[in-house]
N, C-alpha and C positions, 0 to 999 in steps of 0.2 A: 862199708856200710860208717853209719856215721848215728851218732846220737840225737834221736829225732823228737824226744818225750823224757821232758824231766822233773819230778811232783817235787814242790815244796812245800806238801805234805810234813805236818806228825806222826808221828806213831799213835797205835789207836784209832787209825782216823781209816780206813778202809785201804791203806799202801800194799798190803797181801794180795786183795781182790782187787786190784788193781793190776797188779803185778801177776794175775794170774789167768786178768781178762786179754793184758797186751802178747802174754806168750802165748793162749791161742790165737792169737790174730795172726802171732809168725814172727813176732818179734824176738830179739834177744835182749833178753830181761835180765837184768840185775838187783836185788832185792836183800840191800843191807848190805851183804857179802858180794862178792863176785866166785862164785858157788864150780870147786873144780872141777865139778862134772859139766859145765857147761856153759864157762868162760872159756871163749873162742881163742885168748892168747894166754898161751902158758902164762908169760912172761907177771901178770895180774893174778894169776888162778890162786885162788886163796887170801886174797888182801877184802881189805874191808873196803864200799865205795868211799866215801868219808875222807878215808886217809889218800886213796887216789886222785880226790877233787882237789884235797891242801896239797900235795907233791906237782902235778902242774901247774894249779894256782903259781906256787911261790920258787916252783922252778923256772918254765918259762912264761906265765902270765896266763896260760890257756888251765885251766882248770880237767878240762877234755883232752889232755895233752895224748897220755895210754889207754882212752876208753874210747876211738875209734871203730874198735869192733862190736861194741855194742851199741843195741838198739835206744834202750827203755831202760831211765835211771828212776826205781818208786820209792824204795826207801832210801834214802843217801844218810843220815846221823848215827852213830853208833855211839852207846854209854856200857861201858862196861867197865873193869880195876883199874884200867889201865889207858883208856881211851875217850877222852870225852869230847867227839867231834861232831858239829851241829851247821851244815855247811846251808842247811836253809833257812839260818838264820841271820848269814856274812852279808850284807852288802856289796862288799867290794870285791867276792867270789862270785857275786850272781848278775854283779855287774860287771865280772869279765866274760863270763856266761854268754850274754846277752854285746858285750865288743862280738870276742872273737866268731860266735855260732848264732847267729843274727836266724836264720832259717829253724833254728828249734821252739816249739809249742813247750810254756808250760805248763803245767798246770799245777794248782793244789787241792788234794782231798778235802774237804771239812765235817766236822761232825759237830756237832752241838757241843764245846767246851765244856760241862759241867758230866752229860754225858761219857766225851773225854777222858777228863780228870776220874770219873770211876772206873771204866774201862781197866786204867794206867796201874790201879790202885793193887785189879784183881789179877794183873797181868804177873807175873812169878815176883818178882823184887822192885820192878822198875818203879811200882810206885811209892813202897814204904824204905826202900834202902837206896837207889840207883838217883832216883832223881833229888830226893832231898840232898845226897851227900854228896853228889855230882855240882861242876858249877859253871853250870850252863848260860848263851847268853837268854838272860830275862827274866833265869832264875837260879841266882847265886847259892851257893853251898846255908843249906842251912836250912834251906826256903823250897818248898815242895809236898812237904808232910800232909798238907793238909788238902783237903778237896776244891775248897773255895784256890787258896794258893796256886792250883794247880790250872784250873778254867782259868785264873786270871791271867796266866803265864801262855796257855794258852789262843786267850782270843785273843790278846796283843799281839799273838803271833803272824795271823791273820791279818789285823789294823794293818802294821808292820809290809806286809803283801801287798795288799791292797793300795796303802799305798807309792810303793814304790815301783808298780806297774799300775798307776791308774792312766789309761790311755789308752795303756799297751794291748793290742788284740791280740800279740803271742801269749798272751795269760790265760788263763780259765781257773777260775774259784767251781768247784760241785760239792755239792750237798748227798754225802753219801748214800742217802737213805732215799732221796729223789727221783722217782719213777726216770724220769727225765735223761740220768747221769750217763745209762749209757749212748743215748741218744747222741749230747754234748759232747762226750769222749770221743766219739767216732766222729764229730765234723772238725771238733777243730784240728787235730792236727793229719787229718783224712786218713782214717782207720775203721773198718770195719772191723768191729765185737762180735764174736759169734756168743760170746757168751759172757754173761753177768751174775753175778750172785753173791754169794760170799764166806770168802775164804778165814782161813786161819780163827773163825771165830771164835770168841770165852766165851763156855760155856760153864765156866764157874761160877759157885751161887754165893762165895763171900762178897758182903756189904758190908764189913764194917769201916767207917772211914773217920776221922773224923774232923767237923765242917771246916 
């Protein structure tokens, strides 16, 4: 097995839904973390996807050096008290993936930036503490507390992806709200998706935010 699909979308853009859909299609999926109960490789079970991507990138040049037992990576960033890693924003790492694995299909789950920014606020402390206090590519420490700052960062991430993948048929950006998204995703890597819906939906009614 080898990685077939990598999602370069940001958190809160339907990454979990994509992971569930690919899992139900029979793929071995890593979403954010290489879960001990589902990761076929015990050497990396329990670690973060982002950590493995960067370990491979800086050790051998191949970000997928130790991820050959996984079919799809659907959430690849990590932001907590000790780690702040965002491979989907890293030109060098993405270029290494394209060079070493020309058969990989890249996707970017997209959602309206304002909606994404609002959802980030309502998801645990992502919008209130972790993003503003992190030092994220495109969102330096001290920024990201307001909806407008987060939306600006989100919008420009996808502008970055469109620029570096311009004309590359290996890349697909899709709107998670588009009824045609399942068909687009099925056709891009050649996978039949038996399920599509909403996973990890944020049902919080919290709406207080700073413009």
